[in-house]
C-alpha positions in Angstrom: 43.7 3.7 -13.2 42.9 2.4 -10.2 46.0 0.8 -8.3 46.0 -3.1 -7.7 44.9 -3.9 -4.4 47.4 -5.2 -1.7 47.3 -7.0 1.4 49.3 -7.7 4.0 47.5 -11.1 5.1 50.5 -13.9 6.2 50.4 -16.5 3.2 50.7 -20.0 4.2 53.1 -22.1 2.1 51.4 -23.0 -1.3 48.4 -22.0 -0.1 45.5 -22.3 -2.6 41.5 -21.3 -3.2 41.2 -25.1 -3.3 43.3 -26.3 -0.3 40.7 -26.2 3.0 39.1 -29.4 3.5 35.7 -29.8 5.5 37.2 -31.0 8.4 39.6 -28.4 8.8 36.8 -25.5 8.4 34.7 -27.3 10.7 37.7 -26.9 12.9 38.1 -23.3 12.5 34.6 -22.6 12.9 34.8 -24.3 16.7 37.6 -22.7 16.9 35.9 -19.4 16.2 33.1 -20.2 19.0 35.5 -20.3 21.6 36.6 -16.7 23.3 39.8 -15.4 21.8 40.8 -12.5 24.1 43.0 -9.5 22.4 43.7 -6.7 24.7 40.7 -7.2 27.1 38.3 -8.2 24.1 37.3 -10.5 21.9 39.8 -11.0 18.7 38.2 -9.5 15.6 40.2 -9.4 12.7 39.7 -6.0 10.5 39.2 -5.8 7.0 42.2 -3.7 5.6 40.0 -1.9 3.1 36.9 -1.2 5.1 38.9 -0.1 8.4 36.5 2.3 10.4 39.1 4.4 11.7 40.4 5.2 8.0 37.5 5.0 5.9 38.2 5.4 2.1 35.8 7.9 -0.2 35.5 6.5 -3.9 36.0 9.1 -6.6 34.7 9.9 -9.8 38.0 8.6 -11.5 37.3 5.3 -10.2 34.0 4.8 -11.2 35.1 5.8 -14.6 38.5 3.2 -14.4 35.9 0.4 -13.2 33.8 1.1 -16.3 36.9 1.2 -18.5 37.8 -2.5 -17.0 34.5 -4.5 -17.2 33.4 -3.1 -20.4 32.4 -6.5 -22.6 32.2 -8.4 -19.1 29.1 -7.3 -17.9 25.8 -6.4 -19.4 24.8 -3.0 -20.5 21.3 -3.1 -19.3 18.5 -1.5 -20.5 16.5 1.7 -19.1 13.0 1.8 -20.5 10.6 4.0 -20.0 7.8 2.3 -18.1 4.6 1.4 -19.8 2.8 2.8 -16.8 4.6 6.3 -16.6 1.1 8.0 -16.9 -0.1 6.0 -14.1 2.2 7.7 -12.0 2.3 10.8 -13.0 5.6 11.2 -13.9 8.2 10.5 -16.9 9.3 7.1 -15.3 12.2 4.8 -16.3 13.1 1.6 -15.4 16.9 0.7 -14.9 16.8 -3.1 -15.4 20.1 -4.3 -13.8 18.7 -7.7 -12.7 19.1 -8.9 -16.5 22.9 -9.4 -15.5 23.7 -13.0 -16.0 23.7 -13.8 -12.5 20.4 -11.8 -11.6 22.0 -8.8 -10.0 23.9 -5.6 -10.4 26.5 -7.2 -8.0 28.7 -8.6 -10.9 29.9 -5.1 -11.8 31.8 -4.4 -8.4 32.4 -8.5 -8.3 34.7 -8.0 -11.9 36.1 -4.9 -11.2 37.7 -5.8 -7.9 38.7 -9.2 -9.2 40.6 -7.3 -12.2 42.2 -4.9 -9.9 44.1 -7.5 -8.3 47.8 -8.1 -8.3 49.1 -11.2 -10.7 50.1 -12.9 -7.4 46.2 -12.2 -5.7 45.0 -13.6 -9.1 46.7 -16.8 -8.4 46.0 -17.4 -4.9 42.5 -16.3 -5.1 40.0 -14.3 -3.3 37.3 -15.1 -0.2 34.2 -13.6 1.1 31.0 -13.9 3.2 27.5 -13.4 1.5 24.0 -14.6 1.6 23.9 -14.8 -2.2 23.9 -12.1 -4.8 27.7 -11.2 -4.1 28.8 -14.5 -3.8 27.2 -15.7 -7.1 28.6 -12.6 -8.8 32.2 -13.3 -7.4 31.9 -16.9 -8.2 30.7 -16.5 -11.7 33.4 -13.6 -12.6 36.0 -15.8 -10.5 35.4 -19.0 -12.9 35.6 -16.5 -15.8 38.6 -14.9 -15.2 40.3 -17.9 -13.9 40.8 -16.6 -10.3 40.1 -19.2 -7.6 37.1 -17.9 -5.1 35.8 -19.2 -2.2 32.4 -18.1 -0.7 31.2 -19.0 2.5 27.7 -18.6 3.2 25.7 -19.1 6.2 23.4 -21.9 6.6 20.3 -19.4 5.9 21.5 -18.9 2.5 19.0 -20.2 0.1 19.9 -23.7 -1.5 19.2 -22.3 -4.8 21.9 -19.5 -4.6 24.7 -21.9 -2.8 24.1 -24.6 -5.9 24.6 -21.7 -8.2 28.2 -20.6 -6.7 28.8 -24.3 -7.1 28.0 -24.5 -10.9 30.3 -21.6 -10.9 33.0 -23.9 -9.6 34.0 -21.7 -6.4 34.7 -23.4 -3.2 31.7 -22.9 -1.0 31.3 -23.3 2.5 28.5 -23.4 4.1 28.9 -22.3 7.7 27.5 -20.1 10.5 24.1 -19.3 11.8 24.2 -15.8 10.3 26.3 -13.5 8.2 28.2 -12.4 11.4 29.4 -15.7 12.1 30.2 -16.3 8.4 32.1 -13.3 7.8 34.1 -14.2 10.8 35.2 -17.5 9.6 35.6 -15.9 6.2 38.0 -13.4 7.7 40.1 -16.0 9.5 40.7 -17.9 6.3 41.6 -14.8 4.7 44.7 -14.6 7.1 45.7 -17.7 7.6 45.4 -18.7 3.9 46.3 -15.4 2.2 43.3 -15.2 0.3 42.3 -11.3 -0.1 38.7 -10.5 1.5 36.3 -8.7 -0.7 33.5 -7.3 1.4 30.1 -7.2 -0.8 28.9 -3.6 -0.7 31.9 -2.0 1.2 35.3 -2.8 -0.6 36.5 0.4 -2.7 36.5 -1.5 -5.9 33.2 -2.6 -5.3 31.5 0.5 -4.8 33.3 2.2 -8.0 32.2 -0.9 -9.9 28.3 -0.3 -8.8 28.5 3.3 -10.1 29.2 2.1 -13.5 25.2 1.9 -13.4 25.2 5.6 -12.9 27.1 6.3 -15.7 25.2 4.2 -18.0 21.9 5.7 -16.7 22.9 9.2 -17.5 23.6 7.9 -21.2 20.3 6.3 -21.6 18.3 8.8 -19.8 20.0 12.4 -20.1 19.7 15.0 -17.1 17.1 13.1 -15.1 15.5 14.9 -12.1 15.8 11.9 -9.8 17.3 8.5 -9.4 15.6 6.5 -7.0 18.3 3.6 -5.4 17.4 0.3 -2.9 19.9 0.8 -0.1 21.3 -2.0 2.1 24.7 -1.7 3.0 25.4 1.6 0.9 28.0 0.4 -2.0 25.6 0.8 -4.4 24.0 3.9 -3.8 27.7 5.4 -3.0 29.1 4.4 -6.2 26.0 5.5 -8.4 25.8 8.9 -6.6 29.4 9.6 -7.0 29.1 9.0 -10.4 25.5 11.2 -11.4 26.6 13.9 -8.8 29.7 14.5 -11.0 27.7 14.5 -14.2 24.6 15.8 -13.2 24.8 17.7 -10.1 21.1 18.7 -10.4 19.6 15.2 -9.9 18.6 14.3 -7.0 19.8 11.3 -5.3 17.2 9.3 -3.5 17.9 6.5 -1.2 14.9 3.6 0.0 15.0 1.1 2.3 12.5 -1.5 4.0 11.5 -0.4 7.1 12.6 -3.9 8.5 15.9 -2.9 7.7 16.5 0.7 7.7 20.0 0.8 8.7 21.4 3.8 6.4 18.6 5.9 7.7 19.7 5.2 11.4 23.3 5.7 10.4 22.4 9.1 9.1 20.2 10.0 12.6 23.5 8.5 14.5 25.8 10.4 12.0 27.7 7.3 11.6 27.3 3.5 10.9 25.3 1.8 14.1 24.3 -1.5 14.3 20.5 -1.9 13.4 18.4 -5.0 14.5 17.1 -6.5 11.3 14.0 -8.1 11.3 12.9 -10.9 8.5 11.9 -8.7 4.8 10.8 -9.1 1.6 14.0 -7.5 1.0 16.2 -10.0 1.9 19.2 -8.2 -0.1 18.9 -4.8 1.9 19.3 -6.8 5.0 22.3 -5.2 6.3 22.3 -4.8 9.9 25.5 -2.1 9.8 26.2 0.0 6.6 29.6 0.2 5.2 32.1 3.1 6.3 33.3 3.6 3.2 29.8 3.7 1.6 28.6 5.8 4.5 31.5 8.6 4.0 31.3 8.3 0.4 27.0 8.5 0.1 26.2 10.8 3.1 27.0 13.9 1.0 25.5 13.3 -2.0 22.2 11.8 -0.9 19.3 14.4 -1.4 17.0 12.0 0.6 16.3 8.6 2.3 13.0 6.9 2.2 11.5 4.3 4.5 9.1 2.1 3.1 6.3 -0.8 5.0 6.6 -4.4 3.5 3.2 -4.2 1.9 4.5 -1.6 -0.7 7.2 -3.7 -1.6 4.7 -6.8 -2.2 2.6 -4.5 -4.4 5.6 -3.2 -6.1 6.5 -7.1 -7.2 3.3 -7.5 -8.3 2.8 -4.5 -10.3 6.2 -4.8 -12.2 5.1 -8.3 -13.0 1.7 -7.8 -14.3 2.7 -4.2 -15.9 6.1 -4.5 -17.0 6.7 -8.3 -17.3 9.8 -7.8 -14.9 10.2 -10.6 -11.7 12.1 -8.8 -9.5 13.0 -9.5 -5.2 12.2 -7.4 -2.8 15.5 -5.0 -3.0 14.6 -5.0 -6.6 11.4 -3.6 -6.0 11.9 -1.2 -3.3 12.4 1.9 -5.4 9.1 1.6 -7.4 7.4 0.6 -3.7 8.5 4.2 -2.7 6.4 5.8 -5.5 3.3 3.8 -5.2 3.2 4.5 -1.4 3.2 8.0 -2.5 6.4 9.0 -0.5 8.0 10.6 -3.9 5.0 12.6 -4.8 7.2 15.6 -5.2 8.6 14.0 -8.0 5.2 14.1 -10.2 5.4 15.8 -13.7 9.3 15.0 -13.4 12.0 12.4 -14.8 12.6 9.8 -12.5 15.1 6.8 -12.8 14.1 4.0 -10.5 16.8 1.2 -10.4 15.3 -2.6 -10.4 18.5 -4.0 -9.0 18.1 -7.6 -8.6 15.8 -10.2 -9.8 17.0 -13.4 -7.7 13.6 -14.2 -5.5 13.2 -17.4 -4.4 10.0 -19.1 -5.9 8.0 -19.6 -2.8 8.8 -15.9 -1.9 7.5 -15.0 -5.2 4.1 -16.4 -4.5 3.7 -14.9 -1.4 4.8 -11.5 -2.4 2.0 -11.8 -4.9 -0.6 -12.7 -3.2 0.1 -10.2 -0.5 0.2 -7.7 -3.2 -3.3 -8.5 -4.3 -4.3 -8.3 -0.8 -2.9 -4.6 0.0 -4.4 -3.3 -2.9 -7.7 -4.9 -2.5 -7.9 -7.7 -4.9 -7.6 -10.5 -2.6 -10.2 -10.5 0.4 -11.2 -12.4 2.9 -14.5 -12.5 4.7 -16.6 -14.7 7.4 -20.2 -15.3 7.0 -23.1 -17.4 8.7 -25.3 -19.4 6.3 -27.8 -21.8 7.0 -26.4 -25.3 7.5 -29.6 -27.2 6.0 -29.2 -28.8 2.4 -28.2 -25.8 0.0 -27.1 -23.3 2.3 -23.4 -22.9 1.1 -24.4 -23.7 -2.5 -26.5 -20.5 -2.5 -23.4 -18.4 -1.1 -21.1 -19.8 -3.9 -23.9 -18.7 -6.7 -23.7 -15.3 -5.1 -20.0 -15.2 -5.9 -20.5 -16.4 -9.2 -23.0 -14.0 -9.7 -20.9 -11.3 -8.6 -17.7 -12.6 -10.6 -15.3 -13.3 -7.9 -12.9 -16.2 -7.8 -12.6 -18.1 -5.1 -9.3 -19.0 -3.3 -10.1 -20.8 -0.4 -13.2 -21.8 1.4 -13.9 -23.6 4.7 -16.6 -23.9 7.0 -17.0 -23.8 11.3 -19.8 -25.4 13.0 -18.3 -26.2 16.6 -18.3 -22.9 18.1 -21.6 -21.2 16.8 -24.4 -20.7 19.5 -27.1 -21.9 16.9 -26.8 -25.4 15.5 -28.3 -24.9 12.4 -25.9 -22.4 10.8 -22.8 -22.5 9.7 -19.5 -20.2 9.5 -18.2 -20.1 6.2 -14.5 -18.2 5.9 -13.7 -17.6 2.2 -10.6 -15.9 0.7 -11.5 -14.6 -3.0 -9.6 -12.6 -5.6 -11.6 -9.4 -7.3 -11.0 -7.0 -10.2 -10.3 -4.4 -7.5 -11.3 -3.0 -4.3 -14.8 -1.3 -5.8 -15.8 -4.9 -7.0 -15.0 -5.9 -3.4 -17.2 -3.7 -2.1 -20.0 -4.6 -4.6 -19.5 -8.3 -3.0 -19.6 -6.8 0.6 -22.9 -5.2 -0.4 -24.4 -8.2 -1.8 -23.3 -10.5 0.9 -24.9 -8.3 3.7 -28.2 -8.3 1.5 -28.5 -12.0 1.8 -26.8 -12.7 5.3 -27.0 -10.8 8.6 -23.6 -11.8 10.0 -20.6 -10.7 7.6 -17.3 -10.1 8.6 -15.2 -8.6 6.0 -11.3 -8.0 5.7 -10.3 -4.1 6.6 -9.5 -1.4 3.9 -6.5 -2.3 2.1 -3.1 -0.3 2.5 -3.1 0.9 -0.7 -6.4 2.9 -0.1 -5.7 3.6 3.8 -3.0 5.5 2.9 -4.7 7.3 0.0 -3.3 6.1 -3.2 -5.5 4.0 -5.8 -4.7 0.9 -6.2 
């Protein structure tokens, strides 16, 4: 059994997780913004459980200890065979951990970390910085276990996730322009209030808790040829790889990242964690600029391959999961399937493969954009410009042609001012088709009746040789 964690952080008299008010927090944030030099550099508080000089590697025993403690407190999620296995050319299973109460796998590590506290730490409480999933998981299980939880969330955090943390009775502090500022504030509050800081992906107990997914996978799908895992900070793949490789050494562990935040791939190239600039991504749950030191040393010898996927394929995966599996996942949750759809894991054809669907907390507006982007990527949403007669009935004739072909108009507008011929009008249309061949049928019909037609490019799914 893992030992309770200890912290040397000094405690304030009567320090509690509900003591700090908004004014005090703002004062601390302002203080953090002022330069504080130590030995010629800006002061930085090192998390004792995530020390780059002394990285900790978790073991199979840690994972089994976590499984014992969290049983009954988190969902044992299903891992059914995909309804589209034949389409993918492999025996594909989907581990649906987005079905946890708060919508992500983060609950496993959060509960184990909380249960591993000393009695004194349970009374004092914990603190963490998070954009959403880890904050929700920690808040929910802290509420259920009666352990005070403080979460510092940057201003960019989704309002829905902030409110859910408040619903779970956590003390929620929304400060900082990014995760860096939020974490800095949380670390200083941790030291000043005696709260244990729980890193969302690199704390050893967090990694061990996430590893329980690996144990469940092997019980549900014996001896899989490969397990495909989305990678952000690295804690998830570190835990799963530890469990899977101990029980099924021949099973390949494959990590998947978005091209917009390939921090683990860069760490492998650098032979150690390195800061990686990240861009806006559909897989915001994977957008970690530097992988964890503990996660890196644990996962590196166990990972068989890392794959970096384009954003469009993540959108296609989200669309495919909705239409064929009736699963709504966030970008991070769809990354594993995206690698298969993109043809980057063709060596797994004919084999038994498990893909982890790790999270389902997708913003409603982002979800709509993902579906449209996915439709465009497989050639089912197309746009074209066509010049038609500006005389009465010109646009009506175009619409009648679209009806005959059987496409659905999503958007239509026309432009006159920038055309040389005053008797023509340029019509811009966005429409939905059955598939790319249907789109080509539309294109051919348009060219029969109109001399100037500009059609959208060949979609991503076809340019890479994978049919929609």
